[in-house]
C-alpha positions in Angstrom: -3.1 6.1 -13.4 -4.8 3.4 -11.5 -4.1 0.0 -12.9 -4.9 -2.3 -10.0 -5.0 -5.7 -11.6 -6.1 -7.4 -8.5 -7.6 -6.5 -5.1 -6.5 -9.8 -3.6 -4.2 -9.2 -0.6 -2.1 -12.4 -0.5 0.1 -13.5 2.4 3.5 -12.0 2.0 2.5 -9.2 -0.3 5.0 -6.4 -0.7 4.2 -2.7 -1.3 6.8 -0.4 -2.9 6.5 3.4 -2.6 8.5 5.3 -5.2 9.1 9.1 -4.9 10.2 10.9 -8.0 10.6 14.7 -8.5 10.3 15.6 -12.1 12.0 18.4 -13.9 9.6 21.2 -14.8 8.2 20.8 -18.3 9.0 17.0 -18.4 5.8 15.9 -16.7 4.0 14.6 -19.8 7.0 12.6 -20.9 7.5 11.3 -17.4 3.9 10.2 -17.2 4.1 8.5 -20.6 7.2 6.5 -19.6 5.7 5.7 -16.2 2.6 4.3 -17.9 4.8 2.1 -20.1 6.7 0.9 -17.1 3.5 0.0 -15.4 2.3 -1.9 -18.5 5.5 -3.9 -18.5 5.3 -4.6 -14.8 1.7 -5.8 -15.1 2.9 -8.8 -17.2 5.3 -10.1 -14.5 4.1 -12.9 -12.2 2.8 -11.6 -8.8 2.1 -8.1 -9.9 -1.0 -6.9 -7.9 -1.4 -3.3 -9.2 0.0 0.2 -9.5 -1.2 3.6 -8.5 0.3 7.0 -9.4 -0.3 10.1 -7.3 0.5 13.3 -9.1 2.1 16.3 -7.3 -0.1 17.8 -4.6 0.7 21.3 -5.8 2.6 23.1 -8.6 5.3 24.1 -6.0 6.2 20.5 -5.4 7.1 18.3 -8.4 7.0 15.0 -6.5 5.1 12.1 -7.9 4.4 9.0 -5.8 4.0 5.6 -7.4 2.8 2.7 -5.3 2.9 -0.8 -6.6 2.4 -4.2 -5.1 3.7 -7.7 -5.8 2.5 -10.9 -4.2 5.9 -11.8 -2.7 9.4 -10.5 -2.3 10.6 -13.0 -4.8 8.1 -11.7 -7.4 9.3 -8.1 -6.7 13.0 -9.2 -7.0 12.3 -10.8 -10.4 10.8 -7.5 -11.6 13.7 -5.5 -10.0 16.3 -7.6 -11.9 14.5 -7.5 -15.2 15.9 -5.9 -18.3 12.4 -4.4 -19.0 12.6 -2.4 -15.7 16.3 -1.4 -16.3 15.5 -0.1 -19.8 12.6 2.1 -18.5 14.7 3.5 -15.6 17.4 4.6 -18.1 14.7 6.7 -19.8 13.0 8.0 -16.6 16.0 9.0 -14.4 17.2 11.9 -16.7 13.8 13.5 -16.3 14.2 13.8 -12.5 15.5 16.6 -10.3 16.9 14.1 -7.8 17.4 10.3 -8.0 14.4 8.1 -7.3 13.6 7.4 -3.7 12.2 3.9 -2.9 10.7 2.3 0.2 9.6 -1.3 0.5 6.7 -1.9 3.0 5.5 -5.2 4.3 2.9 -6.3 6.8 0.3 -4.1 8.5 2.2 -0.9 7.6 0.3 -0.8 4.4 -3.0 -0.5 6.3 -1.9 2.9 7.4 -2.3 5.1 4.4 -4.6 8.0 3.9 -6.7 7.8 0.7 -6.8 10.8 -1.6 -3.4 12.1 -0.4 0.2 11.5 -1.4 1.3 8.5 0.6 3.0 9.4 3.9 5.6 7.8 6.1 4.0 5.1 8.3 3.3 6.2 11.8 5.3 4.8 14.7 4.7 1.1 15.5 3.2 1.8 18.9 0.5 4.0 17.2 -0.2 1.3 14.6 -0.4 -1.3 17.3 -2.9 0.7 19.4 -5.2 1.6 16.4 -5.1 -2.0 15.2 -6.1 -3.2 18.6 -8.9 -0.7 18.8 -10.3 -2.2 15.6 -9.5 -5.8 16.4 -10.8 -6.1 20.0 -14.4 -5.1 19.4 -14.5 -7.2 16.2 -13.4 -10.4 17.8 -15.6 -9.7 20.8 -18.6 -9.2 18.5 -17.9 -12.4 16.6 -17.8 -14.5 19.8 -20.8 -12.7 21.2 -22.9 -13.4 18.1 -21.6 -16.8 17.1 -19.9 -18.1 20.2 -22.4 -21.0 20.7 -22.1 -22.1 17.1 -18.3 -21.8 17.1 -18.0 -23.8 20.4 -19.1 -27.0 18.6 -16.4 -26.6 15.9 -13.0 -28.2 16.5 -10.4 -25.6 17.7 -8.2 -25.5 14.6 -11.1 -25.0 12.3 -12.7 -22.5 14.6 -9.6 -20.3 14.8 -9.2 -20.6 11.0 -12.7 -19.3 10.4 -12.5 -16.5 13.0 -9.1 -15.3 11.8 -10.2 -15.4 8.2 -13.2 -13.3 8.9 -11.2 -10.9 11.1 -8.5 -10.4 8.5 -10.9 -9.6 5.7 -12.8 -7.2 8.0 -9.6 -5.5 9.1 -8.1 -5.2 5.6 -11.2 -4.0 3.7 -13.6 -2.5 6.2 -12.1 -1.5 9.5 -8.5 -0.3 8.9 -9.4 2.2 6.1 -12.0 3.7 8.4 -9.9 3.6 11.6 -7.0 5.2 9.7 -9.2 8.1 8.7 -10.8 8.4 12.1 -7.4 8.5 13.9 -5.5 10.4 11.2 -5.2 13.4 13.5 -3.1 11.2 15.9 -1.4 8.8 13.4 -0.4 11.6 11.1 -0.1 14.9 12.9 -0.3 17.8 10.4 3.4 18.5 10.4 4.1 14.8 9.4 1.4 14.5 6.7 3.4 16.3 4.1 0.4 18.5 3.4 1.5 20.7 0.5 
């Protein structure tokens, strides 16, 4: 299921990672209910999209569901809703263990490996180093190529332009690549949950 309703990454966006281990034989009912829950969530203000990752192997019945809201307030409105409570009442009996849930904010969401079940974020010092390795050459290149043009623009406008370009580049171009390139260090094999 991939129902990303928006690729816009707004300030303050919140990512929620849900882990659910489903009772054997209940997978199709679980997926049906999860799709219905996603449909309901999509009608709530601030919903930015949902992705479901099916179990990596038949030995591990864990599903990962990632969804995003534009703000913590939007997420809390969904969390308190009767629509969500009703769906949880139907989903929880299908699980081996209770739902596990983690809320992520900020640059932590840059550090995910596409095509795999989501993993725990790496330590902050590793995220900081890899972010800097992407950020430093990007900012340097911008000032090298456009420094003379930027020098004539007032400081506040200049920094607004540079930071906007850098944030778009970091979010959509650089960090997905840098996360893959440095996966061996960010997510050592024993931590990747390779199953």
